[in-house]
Structure formats: structure tokens, C-alpha cells
C-alpha positions, -999 to 999 in steps of 0.1 A, spaced: 316 309 894 291 292 871 266 268 885 269 247 854 238 232 837 201 241 843 176 214 834 139 220 830 115 191 832 139 173 855 112 153 873 98 141 840 108 109 821 134 123 796 146 151 819 153 128 848 175 105 826 193 136 813 201 146 849 213 110 856 236 112 826 250 146 835 256 137 872 273 105 862 296 125 839 304 149 868 285 180 858 270 203 884 233 203 878 205 227 888 170 217 880 136 234 882 107 216 898 71 226 906 62 226 943 36 198 935 60 175 916 75 144 931 111 133 925 112 103 901 113 70 921 130 53 892 162 74 895 186 66 923 186 90 953 224 90 950 218 109 917 189 131 928 207 142 960 235 157 939 211 181 921 204 216 932 166 217 930 149 251 927 112 257 928 94 272 898 81 264 864 85 276 828 56 301 831 71 318 862 95 344 847 110 357 880 118 321 891 133 314 857 155 345 859 168 334 893 173 298 882 193 309 851 216 332 869 252 320 867 243 292 843 264 283 813 241 257 797 204 251 796 187 218 786 150 225 782 130 193 784 99 206 802 67 199 782 33 184 784 26 153 762 -11 148 758 -36 138 732 -66 148 753 -87 177 740 -93 188 776 -56 194 782 -48 211 749 -49 247 762 -26 239 791 -3 220 768 0 249 744 7 273 772 35 252 788 50 240 755 49 272 735 48 301 759 71 282 783 97 277 756 95 314 745 102 323 782 132 300 783 149 313 752 141 349 760 157 347 794 186 326 780 193 354 756 190 380 783 214 360 806 238 354 778 236 316 783 264 300 762 246 268 752 210 258 749 196 224 741 159 221 733 142 187 737 116 187 710 99 157 693 97 140 660 61 152 661 74 187 654 85 175 619 49 168 610 31 137 596 19 142 561 4 109 551 -1 72 558 34 63 544 60 88 555 98 87 556 110 115 579 144 131 582 157 165 596 149 182 562 112 173 564 91 204 563 62 210 585 28 211 567 -5 222 581 -27 192 577 -57 177 596 -36 147 607 -12 168 628 -20 162 665 -24 190 690 8 178 706 26 180 673 14 215 667 26 226 702 60 211 696 63 227 661 55 261 675 78 256 704 106 249 679 98 281 661 106 300 693 140 283 695 147 290 658 138 326 663 161 328 693 189 313 672 184 340 647 188 365 676 222 349 686 213 320 709 238 291 705 213 263 704 206 228 691 174 209 688 169 172 695 138 153 682 133 120 699 108 95 686 86 75 710 107 71 741 108 37 759 123 26 792 118 23 829 98 51 845 63 58 859 41 36 838 10 57 847 25 86 826 41 94 793 51 67 768 58 44 798 21 37 798 27 14 768 43 -11 792 13 -10 816 -11 -15 788 7 -46 776 12 -59 811 -26 -56 816 -30 -78 785 -48 -52 764 -59 -74 735 -56 -50 705 -27 -42 682 -22 -22 651 1 -27 621 12 9 620 49 17 620 66 42 643 101 51 656 111 40 691 142 48 712 157 40 746 153 69 771 190 64 781 200 68 745 181 101 743 199 113 774 233 102 761 227 118 727 215 150 743 246 154 766 270 145 738 254 170 715 256 196 742 293 191 743 298 197 706 300 231 688 270 222 666 243 249 666 214 260 644 206 224 636 181 196 647 187 159 651 163 130 651 170 106 680 155 73 669 167 37 676 146 16 653 113 17 633 89 -11 644 53 -19 640 32 -14 670 24 -52 669 61 -60 671 66 -36 700 36 -50 719 47 -86 713 82 -79 725 69 -62 757 44 -91 763 73 -116 760 93 -95 786 64 -97 810 55 -133 800 20 -121 792 -3 -129 762 4 -112 729 -23 -88 718 -44 -109 694 -70 -86 679 -61 -64 649 -76 -30 655 -84 -19 620 -89 18 613 -126 13 615 -125 -6 648 -101 21 662 -126 48 653 -152 29 674 -127 22 702 -117 58 709 -153 69 710 -161 41 735 -130 51 756 -142 87 757 -176 76 770 -160 53 795 -136 81 807 -165 105 811 -183 82 836 -151 69 853 -134 102 856 -101 85 844 -81 95 814 -90 74 783 -65 47 772 -71 57 736 -80 91 720 -89 101 685 -54 114 679 -35 85 694 -57 60 676 -49 76 642 -12 79 650 -12 41 656 -23 34 621 3 56 603 34 41 588 61 66 598 98 58 594 124 80 611 159 84 598 188 85 624 218 89 600 224 125 609 229 120 647 251 89 640 273 109 617 275 138 641 285 118 672 315 97 666 313 64 685 276 68 694 253 39 688 218 30 698 208 3 721 190 -25 702 153 -20 710 148 -56 720 175 -52 746 160 -20 759 126 -36 762 138 -67 781 157 -45 805 128 -22 811 104 -52 816 127 -66 843 128 -33 861 90 -29 860 86 -65 873 111 -58 901 90 -27 911 58 -47 911 71 -79 928 100 -64 948 121 -94 936 157 -91 924 157 -78 888 
């Protein structure tokens, strides 16, 4: 008898919401977790207790072989997201080598369905004004971040496995927003605004509710679509609009200083010095500062055409809900 669906990265932000969606739809779920990882506090214990947790990681081939035994479907969401130079090697190893391990074992185990959680970063950013859809071609340029390179090369492993017969589909979420651990991942945006960080940029980026990413992933899993990729993006907003909306949700001050490209170049250097002496990760890096000044618009027409009846949660609604959940966690008051 099949054990159902294996999820990697299940204790991470996107992975945990995918597990929530699967369990709520009645699927049996097995998930890999490292011995050092904690279960996400922002997902109900009623959900997490229904998961068959197995110890391992994407670099542990024997553990992966055991975990994938008897599995029909794999959703691979394990990855490191980092813009820090000091974490680049580890990120490359997990994101690229880990994905190669996953697809190789999936082929060996004759897994029937494989969903790879990639990123819009894997599509590349080729300029200051950039409209991106699924047909966008990767170009080697100096503006590609280390994270983008790692996700692009991860995708190459999946495309290679598809050519070898793996029934797979790729999802490319934009910047993911929602309630999670605001000390990690894109959730840190909420903490930055809550702490009344005064700077904003006028760059444009795509943003999407984490629950929408999970729903789209599970719905795509159920289709017969393979050998394709799908951008998962709710709306394209300026960073200023995003920060103001979050500030309103927290009843905090709007960021009021425009971080021009020149000031941002100074700021990330100061952050690096500050981090060196404090031992904490910098709020801003060279790569993240430059991303914040690009105008990148992501097209979501393909996913809406593929999934009949699917629609994205309005970003304003997602942000207000997340802010209430963060405040509830902080204040322990009814959300």
C-alpha cells in the first residue's frame, strides 16, 4: 500500500503550508525533517500530528531512499534562501545537489508524480525594467543573485530528470507573504516593518500569499500537467506600497525615507560592518539591496488558465490577516 505523499522542507515556511493543505484535503503525508529542526509553531498541532515525520535531509541519500519507499508523489520544497555570501556554499549544496538527489531517487523508485518548488528567481532578472513570464529565458548576468543561480541550477536537475522520464511539474512562487516565523525567510519583512525600519524603495516585485502557493501546488499536483513550469504570483506591488500596508496592519509608522540606489549601496555596507561586530545576520545585503530597486513584474496568467476556479487572495487581505496573527502571537490577545 502506498504511503501517499512525501514532502521535503516540511518544517519550512512554504512546505509547512503545503502539508496543511494536503492534510486538510485528506491526503496521507510523510515529511522529512532534520534532527535539529523544530516543528513550525504557526501550524496547528492537529495538522502536524497527522504527519508521518522521518528524520533525514536532502543530502542523506540512504535516508531519502527509505523515505521515498512506497511513495506515489513527492513535493520537493526543501531549500535554503539566503543573500549572505557566507551561506552561499551551503545554499548551493542543499539547493542543487539536494534536488539532484531527490529526482535521481524519484526516478529509481518510479515515483508517479513530482512537484518541484522553485522560485521566480530561477527565471532570471535581466534589467531594471523586467516583465517576466514562464517563457523568460535565463541569462547569465551580474545582477543574478547567488540564490537565483542556485534555483536555476536546481531546476536544470528537474528538467534533466523529466527528459529521463520523471512526471514532474515546476512551480515558481514570487516573494511569499503570510504568518510564519518572522525571524526567517520572507516573513522577516513583517518584523522589519513592525520595528519601524524607516527606509523604503520604489522598486516593484511580485508577492503572493503562502496559502495560495500551497493551494496552487496541491491543485497542480492533481492535474496531469507535466514538463511545464508555473509562476505563482498574486500581485505586483512597489516595496513602498507593501511596507505601508504592513505598517497599517500593525498600526505602526510608515517608512518615510526613500532609500535611493546610492543610499542603499552605503546601507548594505554599514549593515555588513554592524553584523561583523554584533554576530547577527545583516538586515540588508548587497544582493537584497539591489533586488529592492528593480522593477520586476510577474505574469500569473498561465496558472489561472491551468487551474479552473483558482483565484489569488487579494494582497491587502493577506497582509491584514497575517498582521493580526503576528500581533496575536506577540500580545497573546484574540486575533
